[in-house]
N, C-alpha and C positions, 0 to 999 in steps of 0.2 A: 359651322357645318360645311361651308364651302372649302375651308382650309383642310378639314379632315378628308373630304372627298378628293381634293387635289393631292393630298399625301398618299392616299390609297391608289390613285391613278399612277403616280410616279413609281410607287412600289411595284405595281403590276407591270409597268413598262420595263423596270429593271429586271423583274423576274423573267419576262419574255425574252429580253435581250440575252440574259445569262443562259437560258435554256437553248436559244437559237445558236449560241456560240459553239455548241457541240457539233453543229453541221460542218464546221470548218476547222476545228482544232482538236488536238488530242485532249482527253479528259479522263478523270477518275469516275468510273461508272457509279461506284458506291456514293461518292460525294455528290454527284449529279442527282441521284435519286433521293438522297437525304435532303438536298436543297428543294427538290420537288415537294416532299412531304411537308417541310417547314413553311414553304411559301403558300401551300394550300391552307395551312392552319392560320397563317398571318393574314391572308387576303380574303378568306371566306368564313362563314359562320360555322366552322367545325372546330373541334377541340383537339383532335389527334388524327394522325394519318399514317398509312403504311403502304408499301408496294410489294407485290409478288411478281415474280418472273418465271417463265417456263424454263425447264432444264431440257437437255437433248431428248429425253424420253417423253416430253410433252406434259410433264407434271409441274405444278406450281411449287415454288419455294419462296420463303420470305427473304427479302433482300434489304429493305430499308424501313425504318419506322421512326416516328417523331419522339416516341418514348418507349421505355422498356415494357410498360404495361401493355401498350398496343402490340409490340413485337410478340409478347407471350400469347396474347389473344389470337394473333395471326397463326402462330404455331399450333395453337389449340384447334383452330379452324381447319388447318391442313391435316392434322392428325385424325380428325373426325370426318374429314371430307364433307363438311356441312357448313354453309354460310354464304353471305352475299358476294364476297370476293370470288369464290368459286363459281357462283351462278353467273356473275358478270363475265368471267373468263369463258365459261362454257357456251354462253348464249351470244357473246359479243355485244350485249346491250347493257345499258345502265340499270342497276338494281337499287331500289330505294325502299327504305322503311322509316316512317316518321315516328313509329312507336314499336320498339322491339317487344314490348309486353304482349302485343297482338300477333307475334310471329313465331310462337313456340311450335305450332304445327308445321310451319314452313321450314324453320331451322331448329329442330328439337334439341340440339346440343349447343349450337352457337348462341342463340338468343338468350337462354338462361345464363350462360357464362358471361356474355357481354354485359348483361344487366348486373350480374354479381360483382364485376370489377368496376362498375360505375357508368356504363354507357346506356343511352336510351334510344338512339336513332342512328341510322347508317346510310351512307350514300356511296355505292361502289361503281367505279367507272372502268370499263375495259381499256387496256392499252392496245389500241387497234388501229391498223392502217389498211384500209380496204378490207380484204378478207382475212388478213393475217392478224391474229390476236396473240400477243407475246406476254401478256400478264394482266394485272388489274391494280387499280389504285383504290384503297379502302379509306373512306373518310367517316370519322365517328364523332357523334355529338353526345354530350352529357345530358342535355335537355332534350325533350321530345320535340318533334317538328321536322319538316322537310326543308331543304335548302330552297331559297327563293330562286326565281328564274335566272336572275343576274348571276348569283353565285354558282348555280348549276352550269351555266354557260362558261363561266370563268374557269372552273376546275376541269371542265371538258377540254377547253382550249389549252390549258397547261398540260394535261395528260396527252393530248394529241401531239403537241410539240415535243414532249419528252419521248413519245413513241417514235416519231420521225428521227430524233437524235439517236436513239438506241439502234434503230435499224440502219441508219446511215453510217454509224460508227463501225458496224459489222461489215458493211459494204466496202468502206474505205480500206479496212484491214484485210479484205479478201477472205473473210470467213466462209466456210463451205455452206453454212446455213446460219440463220439468225439465232436459232435455239442453241446451236453448238457454240456460237460466239458468246452468248449470254452465260454459258457455263463458267466463263472466267469470272464474271461478276458474282456468281453463286459461290465459287471457290473462295473468292476474296472475302465474302461475307462470313464464311466459316472461320477464316483467319482472324477477322475482326472480332468475332464473338469470343474466340479463344483469348485474344489480347485483352479484351474488356474484362474477362474473368481474372486474368493475371493481375491487371492493374487494380481492379476492385479489391482483390484479396491483399495485395502487397501494400496498397496505399490506403486501405480501410475506407473506401468510398463506395457509393452506390454504382450500379452498372451504368446508369445514365450519366453520372459524373465522370466515370471512367471513359465513356465514349467521347464526352466533351474534351477531356484531356488528350485523348488519342487524336481527335480531329484537329484540335488547336495546334498540337505539335506538328502534325502533317502540314497544315497551312503555313505555319511560321517558317518551316524549313523547305517549303515548296516541294513536298513529297506527296505521293499518293497514300491514302489512308491504309490501303492494303499492304504497301511496302513497309510502313511503320509497324503495322500489326505483325507482319512476318518477322521483323527484326526483334520485336518484343518476345514473341513466342519462341524464337530460336536463341534468345538471350544475346543477340548481337548488339542490342541497344540497352543501355543502363536505364532501368525503370525510374530511377531517382531523377533523371533529367526530363522525364515526361510530365510536365506540369501544366500543359495546356498551351502556353506560349502566345495565344491570341492570334489574330489575323496578321498576315504579312502586310507591312505597310504598303499602301498603294494598291491593294487588291480588294476585291469584294469579299 
């Protein structure tokens, strides 16, 4: 028990250090947010996670997700303008449901769809710094029940650090506004989805596997995921060489 707790503590420290690095270094926003979703799943009692960010018009767009199932659910939520992530963004407050079966009146399209694809509970956290809300983190559970206080505080801490990193990155690069700066991340996401589709079709793999290949190649060659995606879409990169590649030695 003590060893497991110590392992979790070290993993949390590593996650906080990784997220804090964005305050002083150039980074890949998509990779950064993907890391956020995966660490939330690893460190708390949630099964899948996703992030939405605002575009320059103030509307949310899906940017990162731990699985394709969650990404599609987020797109469904945005299409119908109904769901916990949207509520968290609009109110700037954490939105929680321990049993989606009881939320059909609250979220008439999202709740049935989420249950249909296998989820039973949700915990949505606004990406907020003071009065500025730039998006939301959606955490989904297969089983019913709310996060305990420790996990709720943990995911809030991770989301707060991520928010500071995103806003700071825009400030360093001199963006006219945070939302305008985040448009680059949204554009990158479109390229990545296109590249995933190409890889999935050409290599006969799932879209989740295609993303792993794309991400692994980017890490191995010390490139941004969006750069690799653009090269795949424009055929500057031979798809046969994109096999994942694994992490670059000596990096996280």
